[in-house]
C-alpha positions as CSV (number, residue, x, y, z in Angstrom):
1,M,106.2,82.2,10.4
2,R,109.4,83.9,12.0
3,I,110.0,81.5,15.9
4,L,112.8,82.3,18.5
5,M,113.5,79.7,20.3
6,L,114.9,80.8,24.1
7,S,116.3,76.7,25.6
8,K,119.1,76.7,28.2
9,A,118.4,72.7,27.2
10,L,119.8,73.5,23.9
11,I,122.8,73.8,24.7
12,H,123.4,69.8,24.3
13,G,123.6,68.8,20.8
14,A,121.3,66.1,20.5
15,Y,118.7,67.6,21.6
16,Q,119.6,70.0,18.4
17,K,117.8,67.6,16.4
18,K,114.4,68.7,17.1
19,C,115.2,72.4,15.7
20,E,116.4,70.9,12.5
21,E,113.2,68.6,12.2
22,L,111.3,71.6,13.1
23,A,113.2,74.2,10.4
24,A,112.6,71.5,7.8
25,L,109.2,71.8,8.2
26,P,106.9,74.3,5.8
27,G,106.8,78.0,6.4
28,M,109.7,78.0,9.2
29,D,112.2,80.5,9.4
30,L,113.6,79.4,13.1
31,T,116.2,81.2,15.5
32,V,117.1,79.2,18.4
33,A,119.1,80.8,21.9
34,A,120.9,79.2,23.9
35,P,123.8,80.2,26.4
36,R,127.1,79.3,25.6
37,S,127.3,77.4,29.4
38,W,125.4,76.0,31.5
39,R,126.9,75.4,35.0
40,E,124.2,72.7,36.5
41,P,123.8,72.9,40.5
42,R,125.4,70.0,42.3
43,V,126.7,68.4,38.5
44,G,129.3,70.7,36.8
45,V,129.8,73.1,33.5
46,A,128.3,72.1,30.2
47,R,129.5,74.2,27.0
48,L,127.3,74.7,24.1
49,E,127.5,72.0,21.2
50,R,127.1,72.4,18.4
51,R,126.1,69.4,16.1
52,F,122.5,69.2,14.5
53,V,122.4,73.2,13.2
54,Q,121.3,72.8,9.5
55,G,118.4,74.9,8.4
56,Y,118.3,77.2,10.8
57,R,120.3,79.8,13.2
58,L,121.7,79.0,16.7
59,V,122.7,82.2,18.7
60,A,125.0,81.8,21.4
61,L,124.1,84.6,24.6
62,P,126.0,85.4,27.7
63,I,123.9,84.6,30.9
64,A,123.9,86.2,33.9
65,F,123.7,84.0,37.2
66,N,124.8,81.0,35.2
67,G,123.5,78.0,37.5
68,R,120.8,79.9,39.3
69,H,117.7,77.9,37.7
70,H,115.6,80.4,38.7
71,L,117.4,83.5,38.7
72,H,119.0,83.5,35.9
73,F,118.3,85.5,32.7
74,Y,119.9,87.0,29.4
75,P,121.6,90.7,29.2
76,T,121.4,90.7,25.6
77,L,118.0,88.7,24.8
78,A,116.1,92.4,24.0
79,R,118.5,93.0,21.2
80,L,117.6,89.6,19.6
81,V,114.3,89.9,19.7
82,R,114.3,93.5,18.5
83,D,116.4,92.1,15.5
84,T,114.4,89.1,14.8
85,R,111.1,90.4,15.8
86,P,109.7,87.0,16.3
87,D,105.8,86.4,15.2
88,V,106.0,83.2,18.1
89,F,108.4,83.5,20.7
90,H,109.1,80.0,22.6
91,I,110.7,80.8,26.1
92,D,111.7,77.0,27.2
93,E,111.4,77.9,30.7
94,E,109.0,77.2,33.8
95,S,106.8,80.3,34.1
96,F,107.5,81.1,37.8
97,N,111.1,82.1,36.4
98,L,113.1,85.7,36.0
99,A,114.3,84.3,32.7
100,T,110.7,83.8,31.5
101,F,109.4,87.1,33.4
102,L,112.4,89.4,31.1
103,A,111.9,86.8,28.4
104,M,108.0,87.3,27.7
105,R,108.3,91.2,28.5
106,V,110.5,91.8,25.7
107,G,108.3,89.5,23.5
108,V,104.9,91.2,23.9
109,R,107.1,95.0,23.3
110,Y,107.1,93.4,20.1
111,G,104.6,92.0,19.5
112,A,105.2,88.5,19.6
113,R,102.5,85.7,21.0
114,C,104.6,84.0,23.8
115,C,104.8,80.4,25.0
116,F,106.6,78.8,28.2
117,Y,107.0,75.6,29.2
118,N,106.7,73.9,32.5
119,Y,108.1,70.7,34.1
120,A,107.0,71.6,37.5
121,N,105.0,68.6,39.1
122,I,104.9,69.0,42.9
123,E,102.5,71.6,44.1
124,R,103.9,74.9,46.1
125,A,103.5,78.1,47.0
126,Y,105.9,80.3,45.0
127,P,107.2,83.3,47.2
128,P,107.2,86.5,45.9
129,P,109.0,87.8,43.1
130,F,108.3,83.8,42.0
131,N,104.7,84.1,42.0
132,L,105.0,87.6,40.5
133,F,106.6,86.5,37.6
134,E,104.2,83.4,37.3
135,R,101.2,85.7,37.3
136,Y,102.8,87.6,34.6
137,A,103.3,84.9,32.1
138,F,99.8,83.7,32.8
139,R,98.4,86.6,32.0
140,H,100.3,87.4,28.6
141,A,101.2,83.9,27.5
142,A,99.5,82.8,23.9
143,H,100.5,78.9,25.1
144,A,101.6,77.3,27.7
145,F,103.0,73.2,27.2
146,A,103.8,70.8,30.0
147,C,105.9,68.0,30.4
148,S,103.1,65.7,32.1
149,D,99.5,65.9,33.2
150,E,100.4,66.4,36.7
151,A,102.4,69.5,35.6
152,A,99.5,70.5,33.2
153,A,97.5,70.2,36.7
154,I,99.5,72.5,38.6
155,I,99.6,75.6,36.6
156,R,95.7,75.6,36.2
157,R,95.5,75.5,39.9
158,H,97.9,78.3,40.3
159,G,95.4,80.3,37.8
160,Y,96.2,79.5,34.3
161,T,93.5,79.7,32.2
162,G,94.7,79.7,28.5
163,A,95.5,77.2,25.8
164,L,97.9,74.6,27.0
165,T,99.4,71.7,25.4
166,I,101.1,68.7,26.9
167,L,104.5,67.3,25.4
168,P,108.0,66.4,25.9
169,Q,110.2,68.8,25.9
170,F,112.3,66.6,23.1
171,G,112.3,63.4,21.8
172,V,114.8,61.2,20.1
173,D,116.9,60.8,17.1
174,P,116.3,57.3,16.2
175,E,118.7,57.4,13.7
176,L,121.7,58.9,16.3
177,Y,120.0,56.5,19.3
178,A,119.9,53.4,16.9
179,P,120.0,49.7,18.1
180,S,123.7,48.2,18.1
181,T,124.7,46.2,15.3
182,V,127.1,44.1,16.9
183,A,126.0,40.5,17.9
184,Q,125.8,39.4,21.4
185,E,127.9,36.6,22.6
186,T,126.0,33.8,24.5
187,N,126.9,33.8,28.1
188,H,128.6,37.1,28.1
189,P,129.0,38.8,31.2
190,I,125.4,41.1,31.9
191,T,126.0,45.0,32.5
192,I,124.1,47.0,33.8
193,G,124.0,50.8,33.8
194,Y,123.1,54.0,34.7
195,I,123.4,57.5,32.5
196,G,123.2,60.8,34.1
197,R,123.3,63.2,37.6
198,L,125.1,61.6,40.5
199,V,122.6,63.4,42.5
200,P,121.1,61.7,45.6
201,E,117.9,61.8,44.6
202,K,118.6,59.8,41.3
203,G,118.8,56.4,43.4
204,V,122.2,55.6,41.9
205,L,123.2,54.1,45.1
206,D,120.6,51.4,45.6
207,L,122.0,49.9,42.4
208,V,125.3,49.6,43.5
209,D,123.4,48.3,46.7
210,A,121.3,46.0,44.7
211,L,124.5,44.9,42.8
212,L,126.0,42.9,46.0
213,R,122.8,40.9,45.9
214,L,123.4,40.0,41.9
215,P,125.1,36.9,40.3
216,A,129.1,37.9,40.3
217,S,129.0,37.8,36.7
218,V,126.8,40.9,36.9
219,R,128.7,43.8,36.3
220,L,127.6,47.6,36.9
221,R,128.6,51.0,34.3
222,L,127.8,54.4,35.9
223,V,128.0,57.5,33.9
224,G,127.8,60.8,35.3
225,D,129.2,63.7,37.6
226,G,127.8,65.3,40.4
227,V,127.9,65.5,44.3
228,L,127.2,61.8,44.7
229,R,130.7,60.7,42.7
230,S,132.8,60.3,46.4
231,A,130.5,58.4,47.9
232,I,129.2,56.1,45.4
233,Q,133.3,55.3,45.0
234,A,133.1,55.0,48.9
235,R,130.5,52.4,48.9
236,V,131.8,50.0,46.4
237,T,135.2,50.0,48.0
238,A,133.1,49.2,51.4
239,M,131.3,46.4,49.7
240,G,134.1,44.9,47.8
241,L,132.7,45.7,44.4
242,G,135.6,47.5,42.3
243,E,136.1,45.1,40.5
244,R,132.6,44.4,39.1
245,V,131.6,48.2,38.8
246,E,133.2,50.9,36.4
247,L,132.2,54.7,37.3
248,L,132.9,56.9,34.3
249,P,132.8,60.9,33.9
250,A,129.8,62.5,32.0
251,V,129.9,62.5,28.1
252,P,128.7,64.8,25.6
253,S,125.0,64.3,24.3
254,T,126.2,62.8,21.0
255,H,128.0,60.0,22.5
256,V,125.4,58.7,25.0
257,P,124.1,56.6,22.4
258,D,127.5,54.9,22.2
259,E,127.2,54.4,25.7
260,L,124.0,52.9,25.7
261,R,124.8,50.0,23.5
262,R,127.7,49.2,25.4
263,L,124.7,48.3,27.9
264,D,122.7,45.1,28.5
265,V,120.1,46.9,31.0
266,L,119.1,50.6,32.1
267,V,118.2,51.7,35.1
268,L,116.6,54.9,36.6
269,P,116.0,54.6,40.2
270,S,114.9,57.7,41.1
271,H,113.9,58.6,44.4
272,T,110.9,61.3,45.4
273,T,111.9,64.1,47.7
274,P,109.7,66.5,49.5
275,T,111.4,69.1,46.6
276,W,111.7,66.9,43.4
277,K,110.3,63.7,41.9
278,E,110.9,62.8,38.4
279,Q,109.5,65.0,35.6
280,F,110.4,62.6,32.4
281,G,113.3,60.6,32.7
282,R,114.6,61.4,28.7
283,I,117.5,59.0,29.2
284,L,114.8,56.1,29.3
285,V,113.8,57.0,26.0
286,E,117.5,57.3,24.5
287,A,118.1,53.6,26.1
288,M,114.4,52.5,24.4
289,S,115.7,53.9,21.3
290,C,118.8,52.1,21.2
291,A,116.6,48.9,22.2
292,V,118.3,48.1,25.5
293,P,116.0,47.5,28.1
294,V,115.1,49.5,30.7
295,V,114.0,49.2,34.6
296,G,112.4,52.2,36.2
297,S,111.6,53.4,39.7
298,S,108.2,54.1,40.4
299,S,109.1,57.6,41.0
300,A,106.3,59.8,39.1
301,A,106.7,59.8,35.6
302,I,108.7,56.8,35.0
303,P,106.1,54.3,34.6
304,G,104.3,56.8,32.2
305,V,107.0,56.7,29.9
306,I,108.2,53.2,30.1
307,G,105.2,51.6,29.4
308,D,105.2,48.1,28.5
309,A,108.6,48.3,27.2
310,G,110.0,48.0,30.4
311,L,109.7,46.8,34.5
312,I,109.2,49.4,37.0
313,Y,109.5,48.5,41.0
314,P,108.4,50.3,44.1
315,E,111.2,53.4,44.7
316,G,113.8,52.9,47.1
317,D,112.9,49.0,47.5
318,V,116.5,48.0,46.8
319,A,115.2,43.9,47.1
320,A,112.8,44.5,44.5
321,L,115.4,46.0,42.1
322,A,117.8,43.3,42.8
323,R,114.7,40.8,41.9
324,V,114.3,42.7,38.4
325,L,117.7,42.6,37.4
326,Q,118.2,39.1,38.5
327,R,115.6,38.0,36.3
328,L,116.4,40.7,33.5
329,A,119.7,39.2,33.9
330,R,118.7,35.5,33.4
331,D,116.5,35.9,30.7
332,A,118.0,36.8,27.4
333,E,114.9,36.5,25.7
334,L,113.0,38.9,27.9
335,R,115.6,41.6,27.6
336,A,115.1,41.0,23.8
337,E,111.8,41.6,24.0
338,L,111.6,44.7,25.5
339,G,114.3,46.1,23.6
340,R,112.1,45.5,21.0
341,R,109.1,47.1,22.3
342,G,111.1,50.3,23.5
343,R,112.1,50.7,20.3
344,V,108.5,50.4,18.9
345,R,107.5,52.7,21.4
346,V,110.2,55.6,20.6
347,L,109.3,55.6,16.7
348,A,105.4,55.6,17.9
349,Q,105.7,58.3,20.4
350,F,109.1,60.5,21.0
351,T,111.1,60.9,18.1
352,Q,112.1,64.5,17.8
353,A,110.3,64.6,14.3
354,A,107.0,63.8,15.8
355,L,107.5,66.0,18.4
356,A,108.4,68.7,15.9
357,R,105.5,68.4,13.6
358,R,103.6,68.8,16.9
359,Y,105.2,71.9,18.2
360,H,104.7,73.4,14.6
361,D,101.3,72.8,14.6
362,V,100.6,74.7,17.5
363,Y,102.9,77.4,16.4
364,F,100.9,78.2,13.5
365,S,97.4,78.0,15.2
366,L,99.0,81.0,17.7
367,L,98.6,83.3,14.6
368,K,95.4,81.8,13.8
């Protein structure tokens, strides 16, 4: 079976492990197309990494309107589809995007069974032409994927009646995201961390504010890029926390496990806004795989991802966040137990290999 997957997310090397796992399954002839770079709005440019590329072909495509989530597209994609002639064309984009419309149109032209992937978990009416793109995708898709029950319900309400599977877009490689093998010293300073985009909706300033309520021995390590960097630095300086906070630039995806293993607790303090709420929170499962205990706000998907493997607090409630972190800072046994539960939860539900098998089963079902 010839599979073509189009995904800008696969510029990240760590995510490519799913493709290796997929390519290793029976009957798979996999080609993956990704842009040479992606300009994430308010964050910066990420360039294509090649880390896990055994067993399949990874093609770098030029991209138009780079950084425009709903308006970007791939000018040379038709040539790749013509040359590949896929049986299944997995378009790893939302149903209402221009990239999805153009890709599905060429996929249908060459007889591929097409599918799309939806993250959108806030109900909204799309204006023209995006509503037209969505209708086209709904009419011509052989299958849809959604990241959550909420995202699936939205496309159903918008009129999609075809086959649908709820699956995470990517999982975790448990060998790359492995627990630390270095024994920690007793009474060592506790390091709380955040890794991701430094943008307002991620709630990172709440972590800085919470730190002021924690013992002086607790440290904060922030890793990422984005428009909030200067505001974070200013808040740290104004609160006199300079000696307790590290603010570091983003690292390549395959270096994230090393950063996670430097932490005692990983926090995802996301805020729901009128136009965004947490859709999955992949850093949570990455931390859990490393046996790092996690704390998350109550924003949208976070509680369901964490399950019993971490602690939840009401989003935006800095006092509640500080209480949770103080409890973890004082209780090494609780940290160890949550870390253990997190690793078990990932191995049971979120490995790249397990997700690859589920995608593989869907792809084969499309040809029956």
